[in-house]
N, C-alpha and C positions, 0 to 999 in steps of 0.2 A: 199431569194433572192429577191431584189427589181430592177425592171427595169422601166425606164420612156421613153416611145415612143412619140415623139411629134406629135401633129397634126394628131391624129389617127382617130377621128370622128368628127361629127358636133353636135353642140347643137341645141336647138330649133330655134335660130335665125341665124342659119347657121354659126356661129363662130366656129373656130377650138378648140377642146379640146385635152389635151394630156392623153395617157393612162399610168396609173401607175399599173404595174403588181407586186403584192406581192405574192410570193409563198414560204410558210414555211419560213416567214421572221425571222431574228434574233432579239434579243432585241434592238439593236442599230437601225436596220432598221425600226422596228416597231415604235420606238420613233421619228426617222427622218420623217417617213411618217405622224405620227400624228401631228408633228409640221408643215409640209408643208401644210397639207389639213386643219389644224385647226380642228381637230377632237380629242376627248379624247382618249388617248391610251388604256384606259381600255375598251373603247367601241369596238375598233378594236380587242384586245385580246379575248374578250368574243366571238365576232363573228368568229374569227379564230378557237377557240376551240369548236365551234358548240353548245354553251350553248343555252338553250331554250329562245327564244326571239321572238318578233314580226317579221313575214317575211318581212313586208313592213312598213318602217317608212319614213314619209315626214315631214321635218322641212323647216324652212325659207331658209337655205343654203344648205340643205342635203336631198338627196333622197336615201334610202338605201333599197336593196333587198337581200333576203338570201334564198337559197334553197339547196337541196342535190343532188350531182351528183353521180350516181353509177359508180364505177370504178372497173372492174373485176380483180380479183387476178390472177396473171400470173401463168398458168399451172395447175389451179384448177377450174375445171367446176362447175359452179353453185355458186361460192363463190365470193364475192365482198364486197367492202367497200363504205359506203355513206360518200363522201367527202363534207363538207359544203363549199359553194361557195357564197361569198358576193359580190354584186355590189354596187358601190357608184358613185353618181353624185354629184359633188361640184363644185364651180365655177373654170372653167379652166381645170378640170381633170375628167376623168373616171377611177375609181379604181376597180381592180378585187383583191380578198383576198381569198386565199385557202392554205391549209397545203400541197397540191400535185400539180404537174403540171396538167392542165387541157388541153389536146391536141388541142381541137377545137377552143379554144379562138384565138389562133395566126392565124388560118385559117379565122375566122370571123372578126377579126379586122385587117384591111389592111389600112395602112396610104395613099396608092395609090388610094384606093377607099373607102374614109371615108363614113360611114353610119349615118343616123340620130339616135339619142340616143335611141328613142323608137323601131325603127327598129331593132337596135342592140339587144335590150333586148329581143325582141320577137324572134329573130333568135336564140339567145343563149338559151332560154327557149325550142324552138323547137328542138334544138340539144340535150339539156338534156333529153327531152321526148324520143327521139330516142334512148338515151343510156339506157333508162328503158326498152325499148321493148326486145332487145336481152338478157338483164339481166334476165328479167321475163321468157323468153322462156327457158334459160339455167336451170333455177330452176324448170320449168315445166317438162323439160326432166329428171331431176334428180327425180322428184316426181313420173314419170312414173316407173322408175327403182324401187323405194321404194314399189310402188304398187304391181310390179310384185314379188319381193322378199316376201312381205307379204303373198301374194297368195300361194307361193310355200313352204315357210319355216316357217312363223310365228315366226321369230326370234325378241327377245326383242332389240337387237341393231338396227334393222331397224325401230323400233318404235321411238328411239331416233333420227335417222336420219330424220324421219318425223317430229319430234317437232322441230329440227334444221331449217328445211325447212319452217316450219310454222313461226319461228321467223324471218326469212329472208323475207318472203312474207309480214309480218306484218311491217318490216322496210321499204320496197319498198312502201307499201301502205301509210305509214306516210309521206315519201318523196314525193309521188305524191300528197297527200292531200295539203301538204304545197305549192307545185308548183302550184296546182290548185288554191288555194286562191291568190297566187301573181298574176297569169293570169287574175283573176276575178277583182282584184283591179286596175290592169294596165288599164283596159278598161276606167277608170275615167280620166286618163292622156292623152289619145290619142286624137289628133286633130279631131273634129267631121267631118270635110269635107275631111280627108285624106281616100280616099277609099280604097288605097294600104295597108295602115297600119290596116284598119278595117278588110280586107279580110285576112291579114296575122295574126291577132289576132284571128279571128274565125277558120282559119285552125289550129292554134296552140291548141286552146281550144278543138277542135273536136279530134285531134290526142291524146291529154292528156287524154281526157275522155276514148277513145277506150282502151288505155293502162291501165288505172285504172280499167276499166270493166274486162280485162283479169286477172289483179292480183287479184281482188275481186272473179272472178270466180275459180282461181287456190286455193285460201283460202277456198272457200266453198268445193271444190272437195276434198282438204286434210282433212278437218275437217271431212266429211262424210267417208272418207278412215279409218281415226283413230277410229271414232266411230264404224264403222263396225267391225274393229279388236278388239276393246274392248268388242264388243257384242259377238264375236266368243270365245275370251279367257273366258268371263264370262260363256258361255254356256259349254265350255270344262271344267272348274273347277266344275261346278254344276254337270256334268256328272260323273266326277272322284269321287266326294263326294258320289253320288248314287252308284257307283261301289264298293267303299270301304264299305258302309253301307251294301249292299247286302252280300258281303264277311263276314262281321262281323256277320250278322244275320245267315248266313249259318254255320258259324263255332261254333255259340253259341247253335244251336238246340241240337247237341250231348252231350252237357254238362247238359241237364235237367235231365237225368237219374242219373249221378253221383252226381248230386245236391240233387236230391230227396232222393236217398240212404244214403247220408251223413247227412240228418236231423235226423237220428236216431229215426224214428217213425215206427210203424207196417204197413207193407205192405201187410198184410193178406197172403193168400196162394201163392202169386206170387213168392216169393223167393224160394218155394219148388216145384214149378210146373216144370215138366221135360222138357216142351217146353217154358218155361218163357224167358229164354235168347234169343232163336230165334225169339219169338214173338216181344220182346221189340226192339231187334236190327232191325228186319224188318220193324217194325213201324216207327223208327227213319229213316230208309233209305228211306221209302216211304214218310215221311213227307219232308225230305231234298230234294228228287227228285221233289215234287210237289212245294215246296217253290222256288227251282232254275228254274223250268219251269215258274213260275210266273214271277219271276225276269227277265228272259230272254225275255218273251213276251213284257214286258213293257219297255225293252231296257236298264235295269240297269246292265246287265252283258255284254254289247257290249261296246268296247273301239274304235270302228272305227268312 
């Protein structure tokens, strides 16, 4: 869909610009937009698909910004999609390009109260940053559930949920890193004497830094949780191996006598002794009990 809303914002010299909103545009709309803006269609298409590219591009007739907007998935807590949002400033036009509708754009871009371009960019970035905050918090809440389940059940499916959360936190961190770069580069374009824009830029930078710190903290917490779980599993496996080894040793001790007898070597008067069987059996029982007692004391026969 392509919409053009006339005189929606102000340029640096207070001239009016029109807003061209491209939301999941068709091939024909993308071709028309490229021709109107005098921008290569391939450039618009790459930005729409979110391919890796420079977050900020400044040329003679073009300023382009790109960052990721977290959009929650309806009805699924903690799930979201990072939607690439591109902003363009070309002579006479301000362009937004995204594969999905970004709700806050229509609220921020008001033809009745047009804003200057850098004020608008900073307010858009601030709104994107605020979108990251509840998204990160929802992921954190899910991480708390995973931690509780691991403590109670130690199920492997919970580990896979933890890995999925880690992937989402990494995606948020990369999106915030890109946004942080754009904010730092925008500082070079702001008018030095405009106190309002400078304060808005600093507020946006601080808010963005706080959200990034929270995501980084959640990543560290989740990594420690998964490492702790791996340590517990490793200990449990080692203890199980010790338990099996103790059982094998205890089962092997009674086989010494049949093995010795089967070697077909002289055993002296022992086979003819009246109490030979009782002595050998008693000795085996005693050795078995002593060995089992040693294993129990060192914890090899405990599965708790």
